[in-house]
C-alpha positions as CSV (number, residue, x, y, z in Angstrom):
1,M,0.0,0.0,0.0
2,L,2.8,2.4,0.9
3,N,4.6,1.6,-2.4
4,R,1.5,2.5,-4.3
5,F,1.2,5.8,-2.5
6,F,4.8,6.7,-3.4
7,L,4.2,5.7,-7.0
8,L,1.2,7.9,-7.1
9,V,3.1,10.8,-5.7
10,A,5.9,10.3,-8.1
11,C,3.5,10.2,-11.1
12,F,2.0,13.5,-10.0
13,A,5.5,15.0,-9.6
14,V,6.4,13.9,-13.2
15,I,3.1,15.3,-14.6
16,E,3.8,18.6,-12.8
17,I,7.3,18.8,-14.3
18,I,6.0,18.0,-17.8
19,M,3.4,20.8,-17.5
20,A,5.8,23.4,-16.1
21,G,6.6,24.9,-19.5
22,D,4.4,26.4,-22.3
23,P,1.6,24.0,-23.2
24,D,2.2,21.8,-26.3
25,I,0.2,22.6,-29.4
26,L,-1.5,20.0,-31.6
27,T,-0.9,21.9,-34.9
28,D,2.2,23.1,-36.7
29,F,1.6,26.7,-35.5
30,I,-1.2,28.9,-34.2
31,V,-2.8,31.4,-36.5
32,P,-3.8,34.6,-34.7
33,S,-7.6,35.2,-34.8
34,N,-7.2,38.5,-36.8
35,V,-5.2,36.8,-39.6
36,T,-7.3,35.6,-42.6
37,S,-4.5,34.5,-44.9
38,V,-1.2,32.9,-43.8
39,N,2.0,33.8,-45.7
40,S,5.6,34.2,-44.7
41,S,4.9,37.6,-43.1
42,L,3.3,35.7,-40.2
43,F,6.7,34.2,-39.3
44,T,8.7,37.4,-39.8
45,F,9.5,40.0,-37.0
46,T,11.2,43.3,-38.0
47,G,11.2,45.0,-34.7
48,F,14.9,44.6,-34.1
49,R,15.9,46.6,-37.2
50,A,16.0,49.6,-34.9
51,L,19.1,48.2,-33.3
52,L,21.1,48.5,-36.5
53,G,22.9,51.7,-36.9
54,G,20.9,53.5,-34.2
55,E,22.3,55.5,-31.3
56,S,22.4,54.2,-27.8
57,P,19.2,55.2,-25.9
58,P,19.6,57.7,-23.0
59,A,18.4,55.0,-20.4
60,F,18.2,51.2,-20.3
61,K,15.8,50.0,-22.9
62,V,14.3,46.6,-23.8
63,L,13.0,45.6,-27.3
64,K,10.9,42.5,-27.0
65,A,10.0,39.8,-29.4
66,S,7.5,37.9,-27.3
67,M,4.1,36.6,-28.2
68,A,2.6,40.0,-27.6
69,E,4.8,41.6,-30.2
70,F,5.3,38.6,-32.5
71,P,2.0,36.5,-32.4
72,A,3.6,33.7,-34.5
73,L,5.5,32.7,-31.3
74,N,2.3,31.5,-29.7
75,G,2.8,27.8,-28.8
76,Q,6.5,27.8,-29.9
77,S,8.0,28.2,-26.3
78,V,10.6,30.7,-27.4
79,S,11.1,34.5,-27.4
80,Y,13.8,37.1,-27.5
81,A,14.6,40.5,-26.0
82,A,17.3,43.0,-27.0
83,L,18.7,44.8,-24.0
84,Q,20.4,48.2,-24.6
85,F,22.6,49.6,-21.8
86,P,24.0,53.1,-22.1
87,A,27.1,53.7,-20.0
88,G,26.3,53.2,-16.3
89,A,22.8,51.8,-16.9
90,T,21.3,48.9,-15.0
91,N,18.5,46.4,-15.5
92,P,17.2,46.4,-11.9
93,P,16.6,43.1,-10.0
94,H,13.7,41.2,-11.5
95,T,12.4,37.7,-12.2
96,H,10.9,35.8,-15.2
97,P,8.2,33.5,-13.7
98,R,7.6,31.4,-16.8
99,A,11.1,30.9,-18.3
100,S,14.8,30.7,-18.0
101,E,16.9,33.4,-19.7
102,L,20.0,32.8,-21.8
103,L,21.8,36.2,-22.2
104,F,24.4,36.8,-24.9
105,V,26.6,39.9,-24.8
106,V,26.8,41.2,-28.3
107,D,28.8,44.4,-27.5
108,G,30.5,45.8,-24.5
109,T,30.7,44.3,-21.0
110,L,28.1,43.6,-18.3
111,E,28.1,42.8,-14.6
112,V,25.4,40.2,-14.0
113,G,24.2,38.4,-10.9
114,L,21.5,36.0,-9.7
115,I,20.3,35.0,-6.3
116,D,19.3,31.5,-5.6
117,T,16.6,30.3,-3.1
118,S,19.1,30.1,-0.3
119,N,19.9,33.8,-0.8
120,K,23.3,33.1,-2.3
121,L,24.5,35.7,-4.8
122,Y,26.4,34.6,-7.9
123,T,28.0,37.4,-9.9
124,Q,30.1,37.5,-13.1
125,T,31.7,40.1,-15.4
126,L,30.7,39.2,-19.0
127,Q,32.7,40.2,-22.0
128,T,31.5,40.5,-25.6
129,G,30.7,37.0,-26.8
130,D,29.9,35.6,-23.4
131,L,26.7,33.8,-22.4
132,F,25.1,33.6,-19.0
133,V,22.0,31.6,-17.9
134,F,19.4,32.9,-15.4
135,P,17.3,30.0,-14.1
136,K,13.6,30.4,-14.2
137,G,12.0,32.4,-11.4
138,L,15.3,33.5,-9.7
139,V,16.0,37.2,-9.0
140,H,18.7,38.5,-11.3
141,F,20.1,41.8,-12.7
142,Q,22.5,43.3,-15.3
143,F,24.7,46.4,-15.0
144,N,26.9,48.2,-17.5
145,A,29.7,49.4,-15.2
146,D,31.6,51.1,-18.1
147,A,31.3,54.8,-17.6
148,K,31.9,55.6,-21.3
149,K,30.8,52.7,-23.5
150,S,27.3,51.3,-24.1
151,A,26.5,47.6,-24.1
152,L,24.1,45.4,-26.1
153,A,22.8,42.0,-25.1
154,I,20.3,39.6,-26.6
155,S,18.2,37.3,-24.3
156,A,16.5,34.1,-25.3
157,F,13.7,32.7,-23.2
158,G,12.1,29.3,-23.0
159,S,8.6,30.6,-23.3
160,S,6.7,32.8,-25.7
161,S,5.6,34.9,-22.8
162,A,8.3,34.7,-20.1
163,G,6.8,37.6,-18.0
164,T,8.9,40.1,-16.0
165,V,8.4,41.0,-12.3
166,S,10.5,44.1,-11.5
167,I,11.4,43.9,-7.8
168,P,11.6,47.7,-7.2
169,S,8.3,48.4,-9.0
170,T,6.5,45.4,-7.6
171,V,7.5,46.3,-4.0
172,F,7.3,50.1,-4.1
173,A,4.9,51.1,-6.9
174,T,1.9,48.8,-6.5
175,G,0.2,50.4,-3.5
176,I,1.5,48.3,-0.6
177,D,0.9,50.3,2.5
178,D,3.8,52.5,3.6
179,N,3.6,51.2,7.2
180,I,3.9,47.6,6.0
181,L,6.9,48.4,3.9
182,A,8.5,50.4,6.7
183,L,8.1,47.4,9.0
184,S,9.3,44.9,6.4
185,F,12.5,46.9,5.6
186,K,13.0,47.9,9.2
187,T,13.0,51.6,8.4
188,D,10.5,54.5,8.7
189,V,7.7,55.7,6.5
190,A,9.5,58.8,5.3
191,T,12.3,56.6,3.9
192,I,9.7,54.4,2.1
193,Q,8.0,57.5,0.7
194,K,11.4,58.8,-0.6
195,I,12.1,55.5,-2.3
196,K,8.6,55.6,-3.9
197,A,9.1,59.1,-5.1
198,G,12.3,58.1,-6.9
199,L,10.4,55.4,-8.8
200,V,7.8,57.7,-10.3
201,P,8.5,58.0,-14.0
202,K,9.7,61.5,-15.0
203,P,7.3,63.2,-17.5
């Protein structure tokens, strides 16, 4: 009886692992509901052309090629993002709840880091041509420490909709009560309000 119980538990665990990624599709591809005629344009994304020959943006910028921007990715379990880092720019701590991220440094250098579930920090300085993997769901960041040169990286995700949870915005810009935040961070309400004010987008 005990063996059957453990077998049942193991089966459910395997099913959970199998279902952890994007769902499998039963067709070659999914045609968006607003598309009436399928041709090669469905499978083409031109949004990254802006990267070629353009100037570095004044602040950190992400160009995405996920299911939202490129509907042909629906059901394909892949997506991309181009990360543009002006000198001194950072991509603040964040997570991707639905996918791992494989980052490729195309130009420049980046300081990167991730924090595992035991709160251990892993950091690395990446050079042009280096790859770094951020496991699914773990908090991570990137920083261009170069005070003069911009950096460009391409990230590949194992989901057509990886999702992004920005830690600063999620904690300080979603309406959590100032008193709760002050107690949580062992500080005062005035400090919390100052942090929140710094996160308000400038017009």
